[in-house]
N, C-alpha and C positions, 0 to 999 in steps of 0.2 A: 548690929543684929537687932537691937531694940527698935531702931528706926524701921527696919524691914518688917518686923512683926506688927508694929503699929500701922504701917502702911497697908499691910495685908488685911488687917481687921477693917480698916477704913474702906478698902476696895470691896470687900465682901458686903459691907453695909450699903455702899453706893450701888453695887450691882443689884441688890435686893430692892432698894428704893427705885432704881431705874426700871426693873421688871414690873413692879407694881404700877408705876406711872405710865409706862407704855401700854399696859393692859387696860388702864382706865382711859387713856387717850384713844385707843382703838375702839372701845365700847362707846364712848361719848362722841367721838369724832369732832372734838372742838379744837380749833386752831391754837388757842393759847396752851392747851395741854400738850399738843404736838410739839410746840416750840420749847416748852419746858422739858419734854422728854429728851429732846436733842441736847439741852443743857445738862441733864443728868447723865446722858451718855458721854458727853465731853468730860465731865468730872470723873466718871468711872474709868475712862480710858487714861486720863492723866494720872490717876492714883495707881492704876495697874503698871504704868511706865515707871512711876516712882518706886513701887515695890520691887520690880526687876532691877532698877538702878541701884537701890540700897543693897540688894543681894549680890548682884553680879558686877556692879559698876556701871555708871552711865556711859553712853556712847552717842554717836550722832543720831541714830534712829530713835532711841528712847527719848533723847532731849527734844527732837522735833515733834514727836507724838505728844509728849507732855505739854509742850507749848501750844500746839494746835488745839488739843482738846480742852485744856484748863484755862489757858490764857486768852484764847480767841473765841472758840465756839461757845463755851459756857457762858461768859458774860454777855455776849451779843445776843444770843437767843433767849437768855433769861430776860433781858430788857424787852425783846420783841414780844414774848409771851405776856409781859406786864402790859405793854401798850395795847395788845390785842384784847386783853380782858377789860381794860379801863376805858379806852378811847371810844367815844360815841359818834365820832365823825369818821365816815368811811375813808375820806381822803387821808386822814392821819394814819389809819391802819395800813392803807395801801403804801404810803410813803415809808412806813416802818418796815414792811416786808421787802420792799424794793431795796432799801438801804442794807438790811441785814443779809439778804441773799447775795447782792453784788459785793459788799465788803467782805463777806466770808470767802467767796470764791477768789477774789483778788489777793486777799491776805494769805489764804492757804497756799496759793502758788508760790508767793514770795517766801513764806516761812519754810516751805519744803525744799526750795531750790537755792536759797541764798547761802553763800559759803559761810562756814563756821570758823571760829578761831579760838585759841586756848585749848586747854587739856581738860579731861574728865577724870573723875574719881568716884568713890562711893558716896561722896557728899553731894547734897542737892546743889546743882549748878545755878548760877544767876544769869538771867538772859542777857544783861548788859555786858557780862564778861565773855559770852560766847558768840553772840550775834554782832554783825556790823551795825551801822546806824539805822538802816531802813526798817528791819524787822521790829526792833524795839519801838520805833516810832509808830508803826501800825498797831502794835499791842497797846501802847499808851493811848492811842486814839480810840481803840475799841473799849478800853476801860473807862475812859472819860465819857464817851457817849452812853455806855451802859449805866454808869453812876448817875449822870444827869437825867436819863430817862426814868430810872427807878425813883429818884428823889422827886421828880416832877409828878409822876403818877401818885406817889404817896401824898404829896401836898394837895393835889387836886381831889383825891379821895377824902382827905381829912376836911377840906373846905366843904365839899358836898355833904359829908356826914354832919358837920356843924349846922348845916341848913336843913336838917331833918330829912335828908335823902336816905331812905331806908336801905336801898341797894348799896350805897356807898358805906353806910354804917356796918352792914353785915360783912363787907369786904375789907374792913380796916385791919383786922388781925392777919388774914392771909397776905395782904399786901405788905404789912410790916415784916412778916416772916420772910417773904421772898426778897424784900429789899435788904434785909440782914444777910440773907444767903449771897446776894451780889457783893456785899462788902467783904464777906469771907473769901469768895472766889478771887476777888481782886487782890486782897491781902496775901492769899496763899500762893499766888502765881507771880507776884512782882519780884520775888527774890529777897525781900526784906526780912522774912521770918526764917528762923532755923528749921531744919528738915522736919523734926517731929511736930512742931507747932503748925507748919504749913500743911502737913498731912491731916492733922486734926481739923484745921480750918476747912479744908476741902471736903472731908467727910461730913462735917457738920453742915456745910452748905448743901450737900446732896440730900441730907435728911430734912433740912428746912424747906427745900424746894418741893419735896414729896409731901410733907405735912401741910405746907401752904396750899398746894393743889387740892389736897383732900378737904381742906376747910372751905373751899368754894362749893362743896357738895352739901346737901341739906343735913342738919342735925336737929331733930325735934326733941322737945322737952318731955313729951309723953308719946304714947302710942295712939292717941286719938287723932285720926287723920284729918278730921274736920273741926278740931277744937279751935277756938278763936285766938289762942295764944301763939299759933305758929307764925312762921315768917310770912311776910306780906310783900316781898320785893321780887327782883329777878330770881332770887333763890327761894321764892315762896310759891309752892304749888298747893299748899294747904289752904283751908278756908279761913279767911281773915275776919277780924272785927273791923269796925268802921274807922279806926284811928288813922290808917294809911290806905284806906280803900280807894279805888278809883271811882269817879263819878259814874252814875248810871248812864249807860249808852243812850243816845237819842231814840225816840220811838220810831224805829224804822222796821221795814219788813225783814224777816230773818229766813234763811234758807235751811231747811231741815236736812240733816246729813247722816243720821246714824240710828234710826229706830225701825226702819223697815224690816219685817221678819224675814227669815230665810237664811241660807248660808252666807257668810261674809264674802264680799267680793274683794280680791287682792287689789291694793291701791296701786295706781300708776306710779312709776319711778319719778319722784319730784326732782326738780332742778336744784343744783347746789346753791345754798343760801349762805349768808354771812354767818360766821361763827362755827361752821361745820364743814368737814371734808369727808366726802363719801368714798367708801371702799367697796370692792366687789361684794355682792350679796353672798351670804353663806349658803351652804348646801341646803336643799329642802329638808333633809332629815334633821337639821339643826334649828329649824324655824320654831318659834313659840307656837304651841298648839294648845287648844282648849277642848274639853269634851263637848259632845254634841248637845245642843240645847234640849232641855227637858220637854215633856209634853206641854201643850198650850195650857196656860193658867186661865183662871176665870175671867181675866181682863180681855182675853182674846175672843171670847164668844158671848159677851154679855148682851143682854136684850134691853131695849129702851122700855122703861116702865111707863106705859100709857095704854089707852084703850085700843089703839090700832095694833099693838103687838109687833111693830116693825122691827126688823133685825137692827142690832146696835152697831156700834163702831168698835174696832180693835184698837190696840195701842197706837198704831200709826195714825188713825183718824183722830183719836183723842189728842195726840200731840200736835197734829195739824191745827186743831181748834185752838190750842194754846198759842200757837204761833200767830194765828190771825188776831187774837186778842193782843198779843205783844205789839203788833204793828199799829194798833189804834190806841192802846191805853197803857203801854209800857210793861215792864216785867211784872210788877205787882198785879196789874190787870190780867196778865196771862195766867198767873197762878190762881187767881180768883175764878176766872172763866173755866179753867180746867177743873178746878175743884168742884164748881157747880155742875159741870158736865158729868163728872164722876159720880156725883150724888144721884144722878138720874138713872143709873143702871140698877136693874133689879137683882140680878144674880151677883153674888160676891159682895161681902160686906166691906164697904170702903169708908165706913164711918170713922175708922181709926187711921186712915191713910195719912202718911207723913211724907212731906216732900221738901225739896230744896232747889233753889235756882242759884247758880254761881256764875258770875261774870269774870272772865279772865282777860286781862290786858297784857298782850304779848310784846316782846321786844320785836322791833322791825327786822324782818328777815328770818324769824324763828317759827313762822306759821307752819311750814311743812313738817318740821321736826315735832312740833307740838301735836299736830293732827295725827301723825303716826302713833304717838303714845295714846292719844285720846281714843283712837280706833281700837287699839288693843284693850284698853280699859272697858270700852262698851261691849266688845265681844266677850270678855271674861265675865262681866256682870250678867249679861244675858244668858250665858251658858251655865253659870254656877250658882246663881242666886235666884231661886224660883219665886221668892217673895218680892222681887223687884218688878213693879208694874211697868214703869217707863224709865228708861235710861238713855238719854239722847244728848248729843253735842251738836250745836248749831253754829254756823257761820253767820255773821251779820252783814247784810248788804251795805256797801259803801263804808264799811268799817273793817278793813281786812285784818287788823290786829286785835279784833274782839272775838272771843269765843264764849258761848253760853251753854252751860250744862243744865239740863232739866232732869230731875230725878223724882220719882214717886214710888214709895214703898208701901207695903201692905199695912204696916203699923210701925211704931217707933222702935220696937225691938228688932224688926227687920233692918231698919236704918242703922241701929247700933251694931248689928252683926256685919253690915256692909262696911262700916268704918274699920273693922278689924281684918278685912280680907287682904291677903298678900298681894293681889293684883292692884288694889288701891294703893297700898304702901309703895309698891314699885312705881306706880305712876307718879305719886308725890315726890319720890326721890329723883326720877329721871327727868321730870318736867320742870324742875326747879330753875334751871338756868335759862329757860325760855320765857319766864313770866315776870312782868313788872309788878303787878298788883292783882288782887282778887277782891270781889265784892259778893257777899252772901245774903240771900233772902231765904229765910226758912218759912215753910208753908205747912199749915195744919188746917184740915177741913173744919169749918164751923157748922153750927146747926142750920144756918141758912142755906148752906150748899147741899144739904141732904134732902131737900124737897124735890120730888121727881119732876122732870121737865115735861111739859105738855107735848103730846105727839103732834106732828104737823097735820093740819087739816087736810082731809081727802078732797080731791077736786070733784066738782059736780059733773056728772055724766047724764046725758039725755036718756030718758027711759025709752026702751024699744017696745 
């Protein structure tokens, strides 16, 4: 009875962890989370079969389900998720998926159809005493491959972390926890442990898989979204200092993507990329919506300060000028050029304007996912932050994994308020797994940029 109660508690815990992990996998649509969700399902099913076996006595069906979920599916798909998370070579990930799917299918058929021998009771049965020679051989093979894959991934991550690879350093703890979960799964399903200890091992494995998966998500030391202390790797969507920052991109032309005024245009459905699996879009009523943009601010109808009194440029033209400067003089030149242009407007005091340029270096294949998050952030900033003058995300020509955010705020207090916005925090959280590194350039208008620009000379016309 004690064994059954302990197994029931472990089953409930595994079911809760499985539900949380599946929910996160559905939200993020990352393949390694999907693989670990199947691992958690296998552990939960095995524990449920153990609970019924301790209460009612084991039989053919309970034994087969227990072995299928705990001894086969759990370790194989745990190792597959680890390889999907760690491997940076697409051929390695493809080979891992091919092996896991094919091995699972073949072994499942054999484990479910192979004849059994021996008798059952309320004690936990040992696979070697019930199965013939082939099923234990398949289970041993699955355990061997899983353990080797987990150990290899842990060693590779430790070596990369020792070489100051920030991404590998941040993944050390999650990988260690998941590797420990693999050891517990193998130990709990081999038949070497007594029933209560095997139940505790499997329950602990389910918890470690869930906790390790959550540790691959961002955890910030404070609430400042742009503070220089945040992570700066694949898990870093916050703004970084220069310690692990990516180099400045080459001075190339950039394509403006997100500052044109007007209602947002729904993005086209992107193709599936590495690291994510797409599901049907939710109903329109469940889509994220933002309030309508407020009335135009002073930046939308500023006039050029000059004798001709010609109409000035809006936010879109101002950003276009900055992009032109970026093509010829780099990011710093873009900021200076835009700052100088802003100083030439008469209406609206921009003497305290505060800006920032952030360069994101993305993982290969994560561009579409990052762009969707960036579009939501831009829409939210434009709709809910009236003191934001310019908020744009740019793609870089001939550099598909580069994204450049340009932001200009009315003053430093508006910038500080932006850092506390929930849509920014959501962006930092959700974009973490798409980013390798970030580089930040802070901008502040100097006195030289506040001199009005001369108006263009009027063309000479013949007198009539």
